C-alpha positions in Angstrom: 0.0 0.0 0.0 1.4 3.4 -0.9 0.8 6.8 0.8 -1.2 8.1 -2.2 -3.9 5.5 -1.7 -4.1 6.5 2.0 -4.4 10.2 1.2 -7.2 9.5 -1.3 -9.0 7.4 1.3 -8.6 10.2 3.8 -10.1 12.8 1.5 -13.1 10.5 0.9 -13.5 9.8 4.6 -13.4 13.6 5.4 -15.9 14.2 2.7 -18.5 12.0 4.3 -17.9 8.9 2.2 -17.2 5.7 4.2 -15.8 3.8 1.3 -12.3 5.0 2.3 -12.6 3.4 5.7 -11.4 -0.1 4.7 -8.2 1.4 3.2 -7.6 3.5 6.4 -8.1 0.4 8.6 -5.6 -1.5 6.5 -3.1 1.3 6.7 -3.5 1.6 10.5 -3.0 -2.2 10.9 0.4 -1.9 9.2 2.1 -0.1 12.1 4.8 -2.8 12.5 5.3 -3.6 8.8 5.2 -0.2 7.1 5.1 2.9 9.3 4.7 5.5 6.5 1.1 4.5 5.5 0.3 4.1 9.1 1.7 7.5 10.0 -0.2 9.2 7.2 -3.5 7.6 8.1 -3.1 8.2 11.8 -2.0 11.8 11.5 -4.8 12.6 9.0 -7.5 11.0 11.1 -6.2 12.6 14.3 -6.3 16.1 12.7 -9.8 15.5 11.3 -11.2 14.2 14.5 -9.7 17.0 16.5 -11.3 19.5 14.2 -14.7 17.9 14.8 -14.3 18.1 18.5 -13.0 21.6 18.7 -15.6 23.0 16.3 -18.2 23.0 19.2 -20.7 21.5 16.8 -22.9 19.0 18.5 -23.6 17.1 15.2 -19.9 16.9 14.5 -19.1 15.5 18.0 -21.9 13.0 17.6 -20.4 11.9 14.3 -17.0 11.5 16.1 -18.6 9.5 18.8 -20.3 7.2 16.3 -16.9 6.6 14.7 -15.4 5.8 18.0 -18.0 3.1 18.8 -17.4 1.0 15.6 -14.6 -1.1 17.1 -12.2 -1.0 14.2 -8.7 0.7 13.7 -10.3 4.0 12.7 -12.4 3.9 15.9 -9.2 3.5 17.9 -7.9 6.8 16.7 -11.3 8.5 17.4 -11.1 7.1 21.0 -7.5 8.5 21.4 -8.7 11.9 20.4 -11.7 11.8 22.7 -9.6 10.6 25.6 -7.0 13.3 25.1 -9.7 16.0 25.0 -11.2 14.6 28.3 -7.8 14.8 29.9 -7.5 18.4 28.8 -11.0 19.1 30.2 -9.9 17.7 33.6 -6.7 19.8 33.6 -8.5 23.0 32.7 -11.2 22.5 35.3 -11.2 24.8 38.3 -10.8 23.1 41.7 -14.5 23.5 42.6 -15.4 22.1 39.2 -13.6 18.8 39.7 -16.8 17.0 40.9 -18.6 18.1 37.8 -15.6 16.8 35.7 -16.1 13.5 37.5 -19.7 13.3 36.4 -18.7 14.0 32.8 -16.2 11.2 32.8 -18.8 8.8 34.0 -20.7 9.1 30.7 -17.5 8.3 28.8 -16.6 5.0 30.5 -17.3 3.1 27.2 -14.0 4.6 25.9 -12.2 2.1 28.0 -8.4 2.6 28.3 -8.6 5.7 26.1 -9.9 7.8 29.0 -7.6 6.3 31.7 -5.3 9.3 31.7 -8.4 11.6 32.3 -9.5 9.5 35.3 -5.9 9.4 36.6 -5.5 13.1 36.4 -8.9 13.8 37.9 -8.2 11.5 40.9 -4.7 12.9 41.4 -5.9 16.4 41.4 -8.7 15.6 43.9 -6.4 13.8 46.3 -3.7 16.5 46.0 -6.2 19.0 47.4 -6.1 17.2 50.8 -9.8 17.7 51.1 -12.0 15.1 52.8 -14.9 15.8 50.4 -12.8 15.3 47.3 -11.1 12.2 48.7 -14.5 10.8 49.5 -15.5 11.2 45.9 -12.5 9.2 44.8 -13.4 6.5 47.3 -17.0 6.5 46.1 -16.0 6.2 42.4 -13.7 3.3 43.3 -16.6 1.5 44.9 -19.2 2.4 42.3 -17.7 1.0 39.1 -17.0 -2.6 38.2 -14.3 -1.2 36.0 -10.6 -2.1 36.4 -9.4 1.1 34.8 -11.3 3.4 37.2 -10.4 1.2 40.2 -6.7 1.2 39.4 -6.6 5.0 38.7 -8.4 5.7 42.0 -6.2 3.3 43.9 -3.0 4.8 42.5 -4.1 8.3 43.4 -4.9 7.2 46.9 -1.3 6.4 47.4 -0.7 10.1 48.2 -3.7 10.4 50.5 -2.6 12.4 53.6 -2.4 10.5 56.8 -5.2 12.4 58.5 -7.6 11.0 55.8 -6.4 7.4 56.3 -9.8 6.3 57.4 -11.0 6.8 53.9 -8.4 4.4 52.6 -9.7 1.8 55.0 -13.3 2.6 53.8 -12.2 2.2 50.2 -10.8 -1.3 50.9 -14.0 -2.3 52.7 -16.3 -1.0 50.0 -14.3 -1.7 46.8 -16.4 -3.6 44.3 -13.6 -4.2 41.9 -11.6 -6.3 44.4 -9.5 -8.1 41.8 -7.9 -4.8 40.7 -8.1 -2.5 43.7 -8.2 -4.9 46.6 -4.5 -5.9 46.6 -3.4 -2.4 45.7 -5.3 -0.9 48.7 -4.0 -3.6 51.0 -0.5 -2.7 49.9 -1.2 1.0 50.6 -2.3 0.3 54.1 0.8 -1.7 54.8 3.1 0.9 53.1 1.6 4.0 54.6 0.5 2.8 58.1 2.7 -0.2 58.9 1.6 -1.8 62.2 -1.1 0.9 62.4 -2.9 -1.0 59.6 -3.3 -4.2 61.7 -6.4 -3.1 63.5 -8.5 -2.2 60.4 -7.2 -5.2 58.5 -8.3 -7.4 61.3 -11.8 -5.9 61.2 -12.1 -6.8 57.5 -10.7 -10.3 58.1 -13.2 -11.1 60.9 -16.3 -10.0 59.0 -17.7 -13.2 57.4 -20.3 -11.1 55.6 -17.5 -9.5 53.5 -16.6 -10.9 50.1 -14.1 -13.7 50.3 -11.6 -12.1 48.0 -11.4 -8.9 50.1 -10.8 -10.9 53.3 -8.0 -12.8 51.5 -6.3 -9.6 50.6 -6.5 -8.5 54.2 -5.0 -11.8 55.4 -2.1 -11.4 53.0 -1.5 -7.9 54.1 -1.5 -8.9 57.8 1.1 -11.6 57.0 3.4 -9.1 55.4 3.1 -6.8 58.4 3.9 -9.8 60.7 4.3 -9.4 64.5 2.6 -11.3 67.3 -0.8 -9.6 67.0 -1.1 -10.2 63.3 0.0 -13.8 63.5 -2.4 -14.5 66.4 -5.3 -13.3 64.2 -4.2 -15.4 61.3 -3.8 -18.5 63.5 -7.2 -18.0 65.1 -8.8 -17.8 61.6 -7.0 -20.9 60.4 -8.3 -22.8 63.4 -11.9 -21.5 63.2 -14.0 -24.5 62.2 -16.9 -22.2 61.3 -14.8 -20.7 58.5 -14.8 -22.1 55.0 -12.0 -24.5 54.0 -10.9 -22.2 51.2 -10.3 -19.3 53.6 -8.5 -21.4 56.2 -6.2 -23.0 53.5 -5.4 -19.5 52.2 -4.6 -18.3 55.7 -2.2 -21.3 56.0 -0.4 -20.0 52.9 -0.3 -16.5 54.4 1.4 -17.9 57.6 4.3 -19.0 55.5 4.7 -15.4 54.3 5.4 -14.2 57.9 8.7 -16.2 58.1 8.1 -16.6 61.8 8.6 -19.7 63.9 5.5 -18.6 65.8 3.5 -20.2 63.0 5.0 -23.6 63.4 2.6 -25.1 65.9 -0.5 -24.6 63.8 1.3 -25.7 60.6 2.6 -28.8 62.2 -0.9 -29.5 63.4 -2.3 -29.2 59.8 0.3 -31.3 58.1 -1.3 -34.2 60.0 -4.9 -33.1 59.2 -7.2 -35.8 57.9 -8.4 -33.5 55.1 -5.7 -33.4 52.5 -6.1 -29.8 51.3 -5.0 -28.7 54.8 -1.9 -30.9 54.6 -1.2 -29.5 51.1 -1.3 -25.9 52.1 0.5 -26.4 55.4 3.5 -28.1 53.8 3.7 -25.4 51.1 3.7 -22.8 53.9 6.6 -24.6 55.5 8.6 -24.3 52.3 7.9 -20.5 52.3 9.1 -20.3 56.0 12.4 -21.8 54.8 13.6 -23.4 58.0 15.9 -26.4 57.1 15.3 -28.2 60.4 11.7 -28.8 59.3 12.9 -31.3 56.6 12.7 -34.6 58.7 8.9 -34.0 59.4 8.2 -33.0 55.8 10.0 -36.2 54.5 7.2 -38.2 56.1 4.7 -36.6 53.6 6.6 -38.1 50.6 4.5 -41.2 51.3 1.2 -39.4 51.7 -1.8 -41.1 50.2 -2.5 -38.0 48.1 -0.2 -37.3 45.1 -0.7 -33.6 45.4 0.7 -33.6 48.9 3.6 -35.8 47.9 4.6 -33.3 45.2 4.2 -30.3 47.5 6.4 -32.0 50.0 9.0 -32.7 47.4 8.9 -29.0 46.3 9.2 -27.9 49.9 12.2 -30.1 50.5 13.9 -28.7 47.4 13.4 -25.2 48.8 14.9 -26.3 52.0 18.1 -27.5 50.2 17.4 -31.1 49.2 17.9 -30.7 45.4 17.7 -34.5 44.9 14.0 -34.3 45.5 13.6 -32.6 42.1 13.6 -36.2 40.7 10.1 -36.7 42.2 8.8 -33.7 40.4 10.5 -34.6 37.1 9.0 -38.1 37.3 5.5 -36.6 37.8 5.9 -34.5 34.6 5.9 -37.8 32.7 2.7 -39.1 34.3 -0.2 -40.2 32.1 -2.5 -38.2 34.2 -2.8 -34.6 33.1 -3.8 -33.4 36.6 -0.6 -34.9 38.0 1.5 -33.2 35.3 -0.2 -29.9 36.2 0.6 -30.2 39.9 4.2 -31.0 39.1 4.4 -27.9 37.0 2.9 -25.7 39.7 5.3 -27.0 42.2 8.3 -26.5 39.9 7.1 -22.9 39.5 7.2 -22.5 43.3 10.8 -23.9 43.4 11.8 -21.3 40.8 15.0 -22.8 39.6 16.0 -22.0 36.0 17.7 -25.4 35.9 14.3 -27.0 35.8 13.3 -25.4 32.5 14.9 -28.1 30.4 12.4 -30.6 31.9 9.5 -28.2 31.6 10.0 -27.2 28.0 8.6 -30.4 26.4 5.3 -29.9 28.1 4.7 -26.7 26.1 3.8 -29.2 23.4 1.7 -31.4 25.7 -1.5 -33.0 24.4 -3.5 -31.3 27.2 -4.3 -27.6 26.6 -4.2 -26.8 30.3 -0.8 -28.4 30.7 0.5 -26.5 27.7 -0.7 -23.2 29.2 0.8 -23.7 32.6 4.1 -25.0 31.1 4.4 -21.8 29.0 3.6 -19.7 32.1 6.3 -21.5 34.1 8.8 -21.1 31.3 8.1 -17.3 31.2 8.0 -16.8 35.0 11.0 -18.9 36.0 13.0 -18.0 32.9 12.5 -14.3 33.7 13.8 -14.5 37.3 
């Protein structure tokens, strides 16, 4: 494709004819192969769309919006233009006009990532004012939208929340709807900004069984990173609470390993002997995370466990404690005829994290089972990148 064809297509498009759109889409898709047609198409469309927006003509802006909703390469340029204009709108807003700018952005959520910069600038400006009412708006927006982009932009801005407004950060974690995105981020902020002062609010989240499971898990992990006697006591109490779900209790066992404290050993030793194998599985993995070599003799007993998953987790833990010869157990499991066993072996090799294991993992990238192939590729990427 030559630049002349792109220029002709641009003229037709600007003149209201849509028969030039396929040519422009093709040129925009050539970014890696031939930058000149791409640059011509992108620059021409950007200038055209900017002129529509800046003309203050409602009909022209409606036309731009329709172009942005079509989902092709041309629409992507239209979205970029709209997103940039929204960012400028936020930057130009007076301080007292920031809440109104927030309401405007709500109507443009369909732009997706193209308006991320606008949300980010809005939230940064609001938090920078150190005003409780503005910070509350950011927290409310975080809780309102099941939208990872808004949640992340809000969470990132809350990093600079002044200490005297810390209660709003805690409220944000409690009320966050988009837990997968903002939950771990806000837990991190509590730990970073408040240290041991975050234990109390995190414990409140952890204890409330009415809270969503994922949010409580983030709180448990944050407590483990803080460590200390009071945090560990709370985690141990939750692990031993028989009214709790097995999923939460097993996750808390994982978190106990993150504390790297011997204070966790009594409960972990108790659970490696539990009749229900998921508890044994998570307890032995946590011991590997603790990293105390003197635990090896007790863990060796689990190499003869009735459950293959526990045996493999025990082998991985022993490798982490210095017994490299136990890798042979995991390598052997990679050759199992059972795809689930191969999957468990891969997951445990990932936790070991030794680049020397990649030679044995690589053949499974061509495994007959799709799930095994996917995990093998992930292990190659994660361990190979360490």
